[in-house]
N, C-alpha and C positions, 0 to 999 in steps of 0.2 A: 231195114234199109238196104237197097240194092247196092251192088258194087259201084255203079255209076254215080248214084247219089252220095255214097260214102266219100268218093274222091273229090267231091265238090262241096263238102260241108264247110261252111264259113264260120269263123270265130264269132261273128256277130250273133250267131244263134245261141250262144252260151248265156246262162243266167249267172251273174257274178257280183252280188253285193258284197260289201266288206264284212270281215269277221274280226273278232277281238282275239288277241294273242294271249298266251299264258304269260303272266308276269314273271314266272320263275325261270324262264329261259333267257340266257344271256343274249344280247344282240348288240351289234356295233354298226357296221356300214351296210348291211344287207336289208332288203325289203321284199315283200311280196305284193305285187300290184294286182288289184282287182280289175277284171276286164268288164267294160260296161258299154260296148257298142263299137261302131266303126271308128269313132274318134279315139277309142282306147283310153278315155278319161279314167284315171285310176286312183285308188286310195293306197296308202302305205301302211303296212303293218310290220312289226319286227320279224326278222328272219332268224330262226334259231341258229346260233353260232357256237361252234365248239373250238375253243382255243387249244390246238394240238400241243403247244408247249406246256400248257398246264396239265394236260392229260398224261404226259410222259415225265412230268416234273418229279423230283425227289421231295418236294415240299408236299406234305400230306394234305394240308388245307387246300392248296391249289388243285391237287389231283382229285380230292373229294368234290370240289366245286365242279370240275369238268365232268366227273361221273354223274353228278346230279343233273347237270345240263344235258348229258346224253340221255338220261332217263326221261326227262321232260320232253326232249325233242322226239324221241322214238315213240313215247306214249301219246303225245298230243299232235304230232305232225307227220311222222314217217319219213322225215328228211332233215338235213341240217347242212350248213356250210362249215368247212374246216379252215381255220385261219392259222397263221404262224406254223405252217407245216414243214417249212425248211426245204421244200422242193424248189430249186432255182427256176426263175422265170426263163432263163436261158435254156434249160433242159426242155421245158414245155414248148418253148419256141422252136427248138431243134426238131422235136417230134412233129410239130405242126408243119415245118418245112419239108420234112421227109414225106409226110402224108400228102402234102400238096403236090410234090413231085410224082408220087404214086398215082393219085387221082387224075393228074394231068397227062398221064401216059396215053398212048393210043388205046382204043378199045380192044384191039387184038392182044396187046400186052396184058391188059387187065383180065380179059376173058380166059386166060390160062388158069385162073383160079375160080372161074365160074363153073364149078363141077358139082357132082353129086356122089363122089366116091366115098364109100363108108370109112376109108382110112384118112379122109381129109383132116389136115391140121390147120389149113388156111382155106378160107372161102370168101369169094367176092360175090356181091349181088347188086343188081340194079333196082332202083326204086319205082320203076314204072312212070306214071304220069307226073309224079313230083320230081323226077330226075334225081332222086336221092341215090347215093351210092354208099355201100357199106363193105367193110373189110373186116372179117373176123379171123383172129389169130390165136391159137392156143398159147397161153403165156406161162402156164405151170400145170403139171410138174416139169415139163420141158418146154422150151421156148421155140416158136416157129414163126417165121415171117417171110415175105417174098424176097427173092434174090436181088431184085432191083426195086428201087434205087439202092445204091451202095450206102455204106455208113449206117447200117441198121443198128449199130451198137447203141445208139440213143434210145431206140425202142426197148432194148433189153434193160437198160438202166432205168428208164421210166417205169417199166412194169415191175421191176424189183422194188422201186420206191413206193409204188402203189400197193404192192403186196405187203410191204413192211407197215405202211399206214393202216391198211385194212386189218392186219393182225392186231395192232395196238388198239384200234377202235373196237374190235370184237372183244378184246380183253376188258376194255372199259365198259362195254355193253353187258358183259357177264357180271361185272361188279354192280352195274346199275340195276340188275335183276336180283341182287342179293345172293349171288353165287360166287364160287371161287373164280379167280381171275382167268384161269385156263379152262373153264368149264366148256365153253363153245369150242375152243381150240381142240380139246381132247375129244369131245363128242362127235365133232364133224371131221376129225382126222385131218386138220388143216395142213399138216406137214406135207401131205400128198393132195391137197385141195386142188380142184379143177378150176382154173382161172382162164378167162377169155378176155382178150383186148379187142374191142369191137368199134373202131372209129367209124363215124358217119360223115359224109360230105353232102352238103346242100348247096347247089349253085346259087349265084346271085339272081335275084328277080328284077326284071326291068320295071320301070314305073308303070308301063302299060300292060304288064302281065296280068292275065285273067286269074292266075294262081295266087295273086297277092292276098294275104290274110287267110289262106286256106291251111288245112292241117297237112303237115309234111310227114308226121308219124302219128298214127291213130292211138287213142287211149289204150294203154297196156301196163301190165306189171312185169317185173323181171324176175327170173329164177335166181337162185343162189342166196347168199346172206346179205351182201351189200353191193351196191354199184357206186364206184367212185368216178366222178365226172369232172373233166376240165373242158373248156371250149374257147375258141379263139375270139368270139365276139359276145357281147351281152345280149340277152333276150332270146326268144325262141322256145325255151323250155317252159312248160306249163304244168302245174300240179293240181290235183283235186284235193280240196280241203273242205270238209263239211258240205259235200255235194256241190261245191262251187269251183269253177275253173279259175285259177290264179296264175299270173305271170311270176316266175321265179327269177328275180334279179339279185343274184348273190354277188358279194364283193369280187372284183375282177381277178384278184390273185388267189382266191380261195378255191378249194376243191369241194364240189357239191356232192353230197352223199345221200343215196336213196336206200331206204330199208326195203329188202327184197323178200321174195316168197318164203324162203326157208327159215328166216327169222320168225315170220308169222307162224309157220307150222311148228317150229321148235317151242315157241312160247304159247302155243295153243290160242293164238289170236290176241295175246296181250299187246305185242308190238305188231302193227299192221304193215303189210306190204303197200307201197305207195303207187297209186294210179297216176300216170302222167302221160303227156303227149308233147309233140313238137309242132310249133306254128311256123308257116312260111310267111314271115312278115319282114324280111330283111332285104335290103338292096345291095348287100355285100355277101360274098360266099361265107358259109358257116361250116365249121368243123367241130364236132364234139368227140371227146375221147373217153367213152365209157369203159371202165375196167370191171368186169363181172367177177366178183370174189365168191367162190362157191365151195361147198364141202368136197371131200373126196368122192369120186364117182361110185365107189362101192358102199358108201355109208347109207344105212337105212334111216331116213329122216322121219320123225314122228313127234307128236306132242310129248314132251318129256314129263316124267312123273311130278316134277316140281310145279307144273302148271295144270295138273289134272286132279280133280277131286269130285265129290258127289254133286257139287253145284256147278262144276265146270268139266263135263265129260269131254273126251277127245272130239275135236271138231274137224279133223283131217285124217284121211287114210295114210298109213305108213307106206313108204315107197323109197327105193334107192334113188340117189340123185341121178344116176345114169338112166334108170327107167323113166324118171320124171322128164328128163331132157329129151328122151327118145319117144315120148308119147306122141300120138297123132302122126307117126312116121317121120318125125323130125330127126335131125342129126344133132349130137351133143354140141357141136361147134356153133350151131345156130342160136343157142341160148334162148330158147322159147319158153314162155311161162305157160303153166297149165293148172293154176291154183283152183279155179272153179270146179274142175273135174274131179278133184280129190277131196272136196268138202263133204263132210258127212251130214 
C-alpha cells in the first residue's frame, strides 16, 4: 500500500465480527465494541479489568484473584483496564490542562523541541495529514519536560504515580507467570528503567471533514514492558483481537494497560505484545497520555530460560533495550517498536 493510500484508509474496510471472551477474566463497566461498518453498529464483550486495590491488598485471597486476572488478561487479550488505582481525577485533569496549554502554544514555541539532537530528552513531532501532535519526554531515570507552560510539577507527580503502578503490575505479572514477585523487576533492572511519557494530541474533526473515520495512528506495537494510558475522552483506541479490529471502550476513570514488546520477548511469546491503532472519529479534541514503562537501557532482553525448552526454542534474538530503540536509526526518546525484525 502506498503512503497516499495508507493515509486515507477508512475504518469501514475492517472485518470485525464479535468474539467470545474468557469467562475467567473479571469485568465490570468496560466493553470492547466490534466495528461493523459506517454506522459502527457494535456488539459488547467483557473488557478484562484488574482491580488495583485487590492487587496491592494484604488479603491473600484478593491478591491471588487479581494475579489470576492478570494472567488471563495477558494470556488471552494483551491488554486490560485498571480500576481503583487511587490516582485522583484532579491530577489527571491537571495534566490534561497543562498539555492543552502546551499544544495550543504557537508553532514557533513548539518547534523548539522539534529537533534531532542525539542528546534530546524532549522531542516534539507533527503528525502530517492527520494533524496529530506528540510530545515525548524522558520520565525516568531523570525527568525532563518543556520549560513552558509553568507548573509542570503535575507532570512529575503523574509520572511518579504511573511508575509506581507499573512496578506493582509487573510484580503481579511475575507472580502470574509462576515466578518470584521481583523477577521482572530484577531481570530488567527497573530501578534504572527507561520510561517515556508521550502524550498525543488529536484536533477535533468538523462534521464535513474528509478525515472522519480515518486512521489517526496506524497499527503498531510498542517497545518496553507495559504502556499505561489515560485519555480525556472515550473512544478512538482500537485493538486487534483474533485478527479482528475492536473499539476499546474502557471505564472512564480507569487506566488502560497495553502489554508491550519486551514482555513478549522475555516470556518467549507466552504473553503477546498488543497490536493497536487510533481512529479519527471524534468531533472533540482528544488527548491520550501513554506512559512507556521499559527496562534499563543497558539490559540485554532475551527469552528467559523459564520459557525455553526443547519444544519451545527461543523465538527472538537477544538485544539490549538501547539497541532495540535505536534500530533503524531511531532515537531512544521516540519509543519505536522493532519486534518483527528480531523474530527468529
